C-alpha positions in Angstrom: -51.3 15.9 -20.6 -47.7 16.8 -21.4 -44.9 15.0 -19.5 -42.2 16.8 -17.6 -38.8 16.6 -19.3 -37.3 14.8 -16.3 -37.9 11.9 -13.9 -38.4 13.1 -10.3 -36.4 10.5 -8.2 -36.3 11.8 -4.6 -36.5 14.8 -2.3 -33.8 16.2 -0.1 -32.6 19.5 1.4 -29.9 21.6 0.1 -28.6 25.2 0.5 -29.2 28.3 -1.6 -25.8 28.9 -3.2 -26.2 32.6 -2.7 -27.6 33.1 0.8 -26.9 29.7 2.3 -30.5 29.3 3.5 -31.6 25.7 3.8 -34.0 25.0 0.9 -35.9 22.0 -0.4 -34.3 20.2 -3.4 -35.6 17.7 -6.0 -33.2 15.1 -7.3 -34.2 14.5 -11.0 -32.9 12.4 -13.9 -32.7 14.1 -17.2 -30.7 13.2 -20.4 -28.8 10.5 -18.6 -27.6 12.9 -15.9 -28.7 13.7 -12.3 -29.5 17.2 -11.2 -30.6 19.1 -8.1 -33.5 21.5 -8.6 -33.5 24.0 -5.8 -35.8 26.9 -5.1 -34.9 29.9 -2.8 -37.7 32.4 -2.1 -35.2 35.2 -2.5 -32.8 33.9 -5.2 -35.2 31.8 -7.1 -34.6 28.6 -9.2 -31.1 26.8 -9.2 -30.2 23.8 -11.2 -27.0 21.9 -10.4 -25.5 18.9 -12.1 -24.6 16.2 -9.5 -23.8 13.2 -11.7 -23.4 12.1 -15.3 -24.1 8.5 -14.5 -27.7 7.7 -13.4 -27.1 4.0 -12.8 -24.0 4.6 -10.6 -26.0 7.2 -8.7 -28.7 4.7 -8.1 -26.0 2.2 -6.9 -24.6 4.7 -4.5 -28.1 5.3 -3.0 -28.5 1.5 -2.6 -25.1 1.2 -0.8 -26.4 1.6 2.7 -24.9 0.4 6.0 -25.6 1.5 9.5 -23.7 4.6 10.5 -21.1 4.4 13.3 -21.2 7.0 16.1 -18.2 8.6 17.7 -17.6 7.9 21.3 -18.4 11.5 22.1 -20.7 14.2 20.5 -19.4 17.7 20.9 -22.3 20.1 20.2 -26.1 20.1 20.7 -28.7 20.1 18.0 -30.1 23.7 17.9 -30.7 24.9 14.4 -30.4 21.6 12.5 -27.9 20.4 9.9 -25.6 21.9 8.7 -25.7 24.8 11.2 -24.7 22.8 14.4 -21.5 21.0 13.4 -19.3 19.8 16.1 -20.1 16.7 15.8 -23.7 16.9 16.9 -25.9 13.9 17.8 -27.7 14.1 14.4 -24.5 13.3 12.5 -24.6 9.7 11.1 -20.9 8.8 10.8 -17.8 8.9 13.0 -14.4 10.2 11.6 -12.9 7.7 9.2 -10.2 10.4 8.5 -9.6 13.5 10.6 -7.5 16.4 9.5 -5.4 18.3 12.1 -4.3 21.6 10.5 -1.0 22.7 12.2 -0.3 25.9 10.3 -2.0 28.5 8.0 1.3 29.2 6.3 2.4 27.7 3.0 5.4 28.0 0.7 3.1 28.2 -2.3 0.2 30.5 -3.2 -2.0 28.1 -5.2 -4.8 29.7 -7.3 -6.8 26.8 -6.0 -6.6 26.3 -2.2 -9.6 25.4 0.0 -7.8 26.8 3.1 -6.5 30.0 1.3 -3.0 29.3 2.6 0.0 31.4 1.5 3.5 32.6 2.6 1.7 35.7 3.9 -0.3 33.8 6.5 2.1 33.4 9.3 0.2 31.5 12.0 1.6 28.2 13.2 -0.3 26.2 15.8 1.7 25.9 19.0 2.7 22.4 20.3 0.1 22.8 23.1 -2.6 23.6 20.6 -1.7 20.7 18.4 -1.6 18.3 21.4 -5.1 19.5 22.4 -6.4 18.9 18.9 -4.9 15.4 18.7 -6.5 14.6 22.1 -9.9 15.8 20.8 -9.6 13.3 18.0 -8.8 10.5 20.5 -11.6 11.7 22.7 -14.1 11.2 19.9 -12.6 8.1 18.3 -10.7 6.2 21.0 -8.3 4.7 18.4 -8.6 6.9 15.4 -8.4 5.1 12.1 -6.6 7.8 10.1 -5.3 11.2 11.2 -3.9 13.5 8.6 -1.5 16.3 9.6 -2.3 19.1 7.3 -2.1 22.9 6.8 -1.1 25.1 5.1 2.0 23.2 4.3 2.7 21.2 7.5 6.3 20.3 6.6 7.4 24.0 7.2 6.1 24.1 10.8 9.2 24.7 13.0 8.1 21.8 15.3 7.1 19.4 12.5 8.8 16.3 13.8 7.8 17.0 17.4 4.2 17.0 16.2 4.7 13.7 14.4 6.2 12.3 17.6 3.1 13.4 19.6 0.8 11.8 17.0 2.7 8.5 17.0 2.6 8.5 20.8 -1.2 8.3 20.6 -3.4 5.3 19.6 -3.7 6.4 16.0 -3.8 3.4 13.6 -2.5 5.3 10.5 -0.8 8.7 10.4 -0.7 10.8 7.2 1.0 14.0 6.2 -0.6 16.2 3.5 2.2 17.9 1.6 3.1 19.7 -1.7 6.5 17.9 -1.6 8.6 21.1 -1.9 10.6 20.5 1.3 11.0 16.8 0.5 12.4 17.7 -3.0 14.9 20.2 -1.6 16.0 18.6 1.7 17.5 15.1 1.5 17.9 14.7 5.3 14.3 15.8 5.9 13.1 13.1 3.4 15.3 10.4 5.0 14.0 11.3 8.5 10.4 10.6 7.4 11.3 7.0 7.0 11.7 6.7 10.8 7.9 7.1 11.2 7.1 4.0 9.1 5.1 1.8 9.4 1.5 3.0 9.7 2.7 6.3 8.1 1.9 7.7 4.7 2.4 10.9 2.7 -0.5 12.4 0.9 1.4 14.0 -2.0 0.0 16.8 -4.1 0.3 15.5 -7.7 -2.1 17.2 -10.1 -0.5 16.7 -13.5 2.4 15.4 -15.5 2.4 18.6 -17.6 3.6 22.1 -16.8 0.5 24.0 -18.0 -2.0 22.5 -15.6 0.5 22.8 -12.7 0.8 26.6 -13.4 -3.0 26.9 -13.5 -3.6 25.0 -10.3 -0.4 25.8 -8.3 0.8 29.0 -9.8 4.2 27.5 -10.8 5.6 24.6 -12.8 6.4 22.1 -10.1 7.4 19.3 -12.5 11.0 19.2 -11.2 9.8 19.3 -7.6 7.5 16.4 -8.2 10.3 14.3 -9.9 12.8 15.0 -7.1 10.3 14.3 -4.3 9.3 11.0 -5.9 12.9 10.0 -6.4 13.5 10.5 -2.6 10.3 8.8 -1.6 11.1 5.8 -3.8 14.6 5.7 -2.4 13.3 5.3 1.1 10.1 3.4 0.2 7.9 5.8 2.1 4.3 4.9 1.5 2.7 7.6 -0.6 -0.7 8.4 -2.1 -0.7 10.7 -5.1 -3.5 13.3 -4.7 -4.9 14.8 -7.9 -7.0 18.0 -7.8 -9.1 17.7 -11.0 -10.5 20.6 -13.0 -12.7 19.9 -15.9 -11.0 20.5 -19.3 -7.7 21.1 -17.6 -6.2 17.9 -16.3 -9.0 15.3 -16.5 -7.6 14.0 -19.7 -4.5 12.8 -17.7 -6.3 10.4 -15.4 -5.1 7.3 -17.1 -1.5 8.5 -17.5 -1.3 9.4 -13.8 -2.6 5.9 -12.8 0.0 4.3 -15.1 2.7 6.5 -13.7 1.6 5.6 -10.1 1.7 1.9 -10.8 5.4 2.2 -11.8 6.4 3.9 -8.6 7.5 1.4 -5.8 6.5 3.7 -3.0 3.0 4.6 -4.3 0.1 2.8 -2.7 -2.6 4.6 -4.8 -4.1 7.7 -6.3 -6.8 9.9 -4.8 -8.8 12.0 -7.3 -10.4 15.1 -5.8 -12.7 17.2 -8.1 -12.3 20.9 -7.4 -14.9 22.4 -5.1 -16.1 26.0 -4.7 -14.3 26.6 -1.4 -11.5 28.9 -0.2 -9.4 30.5 -3.0 -10.7 29.3 -6.3 -9.4 31.7 -9.0 -11.0 31.4 -12.4 -13.4 28.6 -11.3 -17.0 28.5 -12.5 -18.8 25.6 -10.8 -21.1 25.1 -13.8 -18.2 25.0 -16.2 -15.2 23.6 -14.3 -16.7 21.1 -11.8 -16.3 17.4 -12.3 -18.8 15.1 -10.5 -17.8 11.8 -9.0 -19.6 10.0 -11.7 -17.6 11.8 -14.4 -14.3 10.9 -12.7 -15.3 7.3 -12.4 -16.3 7.2 -16.1 -12.9 8.7 -17.1 -11.0 6.2 -15.0 -12.7 3.4 -16.8 -12.3 5.0 -20.2 -8.6 6.0 -19.8 -7.1 2.9 -18.1 -7.8 -0.7 -18.7 -6.9 -2.0 -15.2 -10.4 -1.5 -13.6 -13.8 -2.6 -14.9 -17.1 -1.0 -13.7 -17.6 -3.6 -11.0 -14.1 -2.7 -9.5 -14.9 1.0 -8.9 -17.7 1.0 -6.2 -19.2 3.3 -3.6 -17.6 3.4 -0.2 -20.2 2.2 2.3 -19.7 4.8 5.0 -20.3 7.7 2.6 -21.3 6.3 -0.8 -22.5 9.7 -2.3 -19.0 11.2 -2.1 -16.5 8.4 -2.0 -15.7 5.7 -4.5 -12.9 3.1 -4.3 -11.1 0.5 -6.3 -8.5 -1.8 -4.7 -5.9 -4.0 -6.4 -2.8 -6.0 -5.4 0.5 -5.6 -7.1 2.2 -9.0 -7.3 5.4 -8.6 -9.2 4.6 -7.4 -12.7 1.0 -8.4 -12.3 -1.7 -6.0 -11.0 -4.9 -7.8 -9.9 -8.1 -5.8 -9.2 -9.7 -6.9 -5.9 -12.9 -5.1 -5.2 -14.8 -6.5 -8.2 -14.0 -10.0 -7.1 -15.7 -9.6 -3.7 -19.4 -9.8 -3.1 -20.5 -6.2 -2.4 -22.8 -7.5 0.3 -19.8 -8.4 2.4 -18.9 -4.8 2.7 -22.5 -3.8 3.7 -23.4 -6.7 6.0 -20.2 -8.3 7.1 -18.7 -8.2 10.6 -16.4 -5.4 11.6 -16.7 -1.6 11.4 -16.5 0.9 8.6 -12.8 0.6 8.4 -11.8 -2.6 10.2 -12.8 -5.8 8.6 -10.1 -8.1 10.1 -12.8 -10.2 11.9 -14.8 -11.0 8.8 -14.1 -14.6 8.0 -15.8 -14.5 4.6 -13.5 -11.7 3.4 -10.5 -13.4 4.8 -11.3 -16.6 3.1 -12.0 -14.9 -0.2 -8.7 -13.1 -0.1 -6.9 -16.3 0.6 -8.8 -18.1 -2.2 -7.9 -15.4 -4.7 -4.3 -14.6 -3.8 -2.7 -17.3 -1.6 -0.2 -19.7 -3.2 1.7 -21.7 -0.6 0.3 -19.8 2.4 -2.9 -20.7 4.2 -5.1 -18.9 6.7 -3.8 -21.1 9.5 -0.1 -20.4 8.7 -0.3 -16.6 8.0 0.1 -13.8 10.5 0.7 -11.0 8.0 -1.9 -8.2 7.6 -2.7 -5.8 4.8 -2.3 -2.4 6.5 -4.7 -0.6 4.1 -6.1 2.8 4.6 -9.3 4.8 4.3 -12.3 2.7 3.5 -12.6 -1.0 2.7 -10.7 -4.0 3.8 -8.0 -2.7 6.1 -6.0 -5.1 8.3 -7.4 -8.2 6.5 -5.4 -11.3 7.2 -3.4 -12.1 4.1 -0.8 -14.5 2.8 2.7 -13.9 4.2 4.1 -12.8 0.9 1.5 -10.0 0.6 2.3 -6.7 2.5 1.2 -3.1 2.4 3.8 -2.6 -0.4 1.5 -4.7 -2.6 -1.5 -2.4 -2.2 -2.7 -0.2 -5.0 -6.0 1.7 -4.6 -7.9 4.4 -6.4 -10.1 6.7 -4.3 -12.5 9.3 -5.7 -13.2 11.9 -3.0 -15.9 14.4 -3.9 -16.5 17.3 -1.5 -19.8 19.3 -1.2 -20.1 23.0 -1.5 -23.1 25.4 -1.5 -24.0 24.4 -5.1 -24.2 20.6 -4.8 -24.9 20.5 -1.1 -27.2 17.7 0.1 -28.1 17.6 3.7 -28.9 13.9 3.5 -25.4 13.2 2.2 -23.4 15.5 4.5 -24.9 13.8 7.5 -22.8 10.7 6.5 -19.6 12.6 5.9 -16.7 10.7 7.4 -13.8 13.1 6.5 -13.6 15.7 9.3 -11.4 18.6 10.5 -10.5 19.5 14.1 -11.5 23.1 14.8 -8.9 24.8 17.0 -11.6 25.0 19.8 -11.9 21.2 19.8 -15.0 20.6 17.7 -14.8 17.9 15.1 -16.5 19.2 11.9 -17.2 17.6 8.5 -14.8 18.9 5.8 -17.6 20.2 3.6 -19.3 22.3 6.2 -16.0 23.4 7.8 -15.0 25.2 4.6 -18.4 26.8 4.1 -19.2 27.9 7.7 -16.5 27.3 10.2 -13.1 28.2 8.7 -11.4 31.4 9.8 -14.1 34.1 10.2 -16.8 32.3 8.1 -18.7 31.5 11.3 -19.7 35.2 11.4 -21.6 34.6 8.1 -23.1 31.5 9.6 -24.4 33.5 12.6 -25.9 35.9 10.1 -27.8 33.0 8.5 -28.9 31.7 11.9 -30.2 35.1 12.8 -31.9 35.8 9.5 -35.3 34.8 10.7 -35.6 31.5 8.7 -34.1 29.2 11.4 -36.0 28.3 14.5 -33.8 27.3 17.4 -34.6 23.8 18.9 -31.9 22.7 21.3 -31.5 19.0 21.7 -28.5 18.2 23.9 -29.2 14.6 24.8 -26.3 12.5 23.6 -23.8 15.2 23.4 -21.7 13.8 26.2 -22.3 10.1 25.4 -23.0 8.2 22.3 
């Protein structure tokens, strides 16, 4: 009998990319790639590339640790994932990073924008609304690991610094601001004032390319000078910064190595986050089949374009291994030493501590000292590495090693209706606060819950293919 041209690996649930109905999906290996095979009764067969690296995909599926619940669940289970976000009791992971969007307005109109912000959207959240949203994060998390003030462009909010003050007054371990850098580049006093919020404060700076062409394509303008001036000011004040690169296949993915090298030379930069483009919001001239990069492809390009990291250094993040990969290194003078590849991966999966906090793990502490300590010893050191977002934060370290010595690479892949995997989205740890107080995974928020999209979700719920089953136990307590 003839063989099928692929290897059937596992079964999951996905969405029809057209009608958003939940459909069964096969995960198959074919020609060294991983695909989803989906079938919708109305819109028929759909085939979606989800990885170009079969072995890394298998590794991510083996990187399993118990999920961590929030202190509170916010919505009951009624229709099943992904139609009950809030968080509901069926979600498997608390919020490692929570976005609080304080404005819909932006000083750019980027051709690629998941929130569809622009100068024409005039709504700013009031201080009372922002305070409510921050309190919702604290309600769910107790002491939130990372809260990111976002938008729109948050730096143009008229009460921007009052919002930062409110956030710093709460038990948030690490505060971030997502920004395009325009105001920082043009306002020296604004940039200087940001330094007052250090430590445990970081900028998430849009930085898509070192070339004018890709910037025009992704941002609608050549922002090269804006990026240069913003970086000069951030370096001047040594304000911790992560460069955030939106990647589009065939446009700027050939610059990955150059951007890493540039980042290594900037004193204020603590790392680079690569985010492959997703089919969400405003995506002009974007074909998911043509322009999408998978996490596996980005990892392969990092290893190909820069010599710092080896395959064992770029590993799945245990809390959401399908969509997050990480590589950590220490900058010690002119030397950059990869860290993750030197640690036993089992320490990340089975060690003490939570998804983010590993400070109580004696094995990891001892390994760090063995690798990086010179004169210092565990008994004499009180310094901590104030790391961020996944893996080894606040690990005891030698006195001469601080957060200024950190350099990390994060690959953050988001799901849309094409590559959606219900099994995976249940472990999402990057969430957004809805204005009504629900805490919603980033992926489903952009599909179903942003602006008036919930009207479409209600249409899907009422289409006759979802059977309500309300399960409210656990909504008010974990």
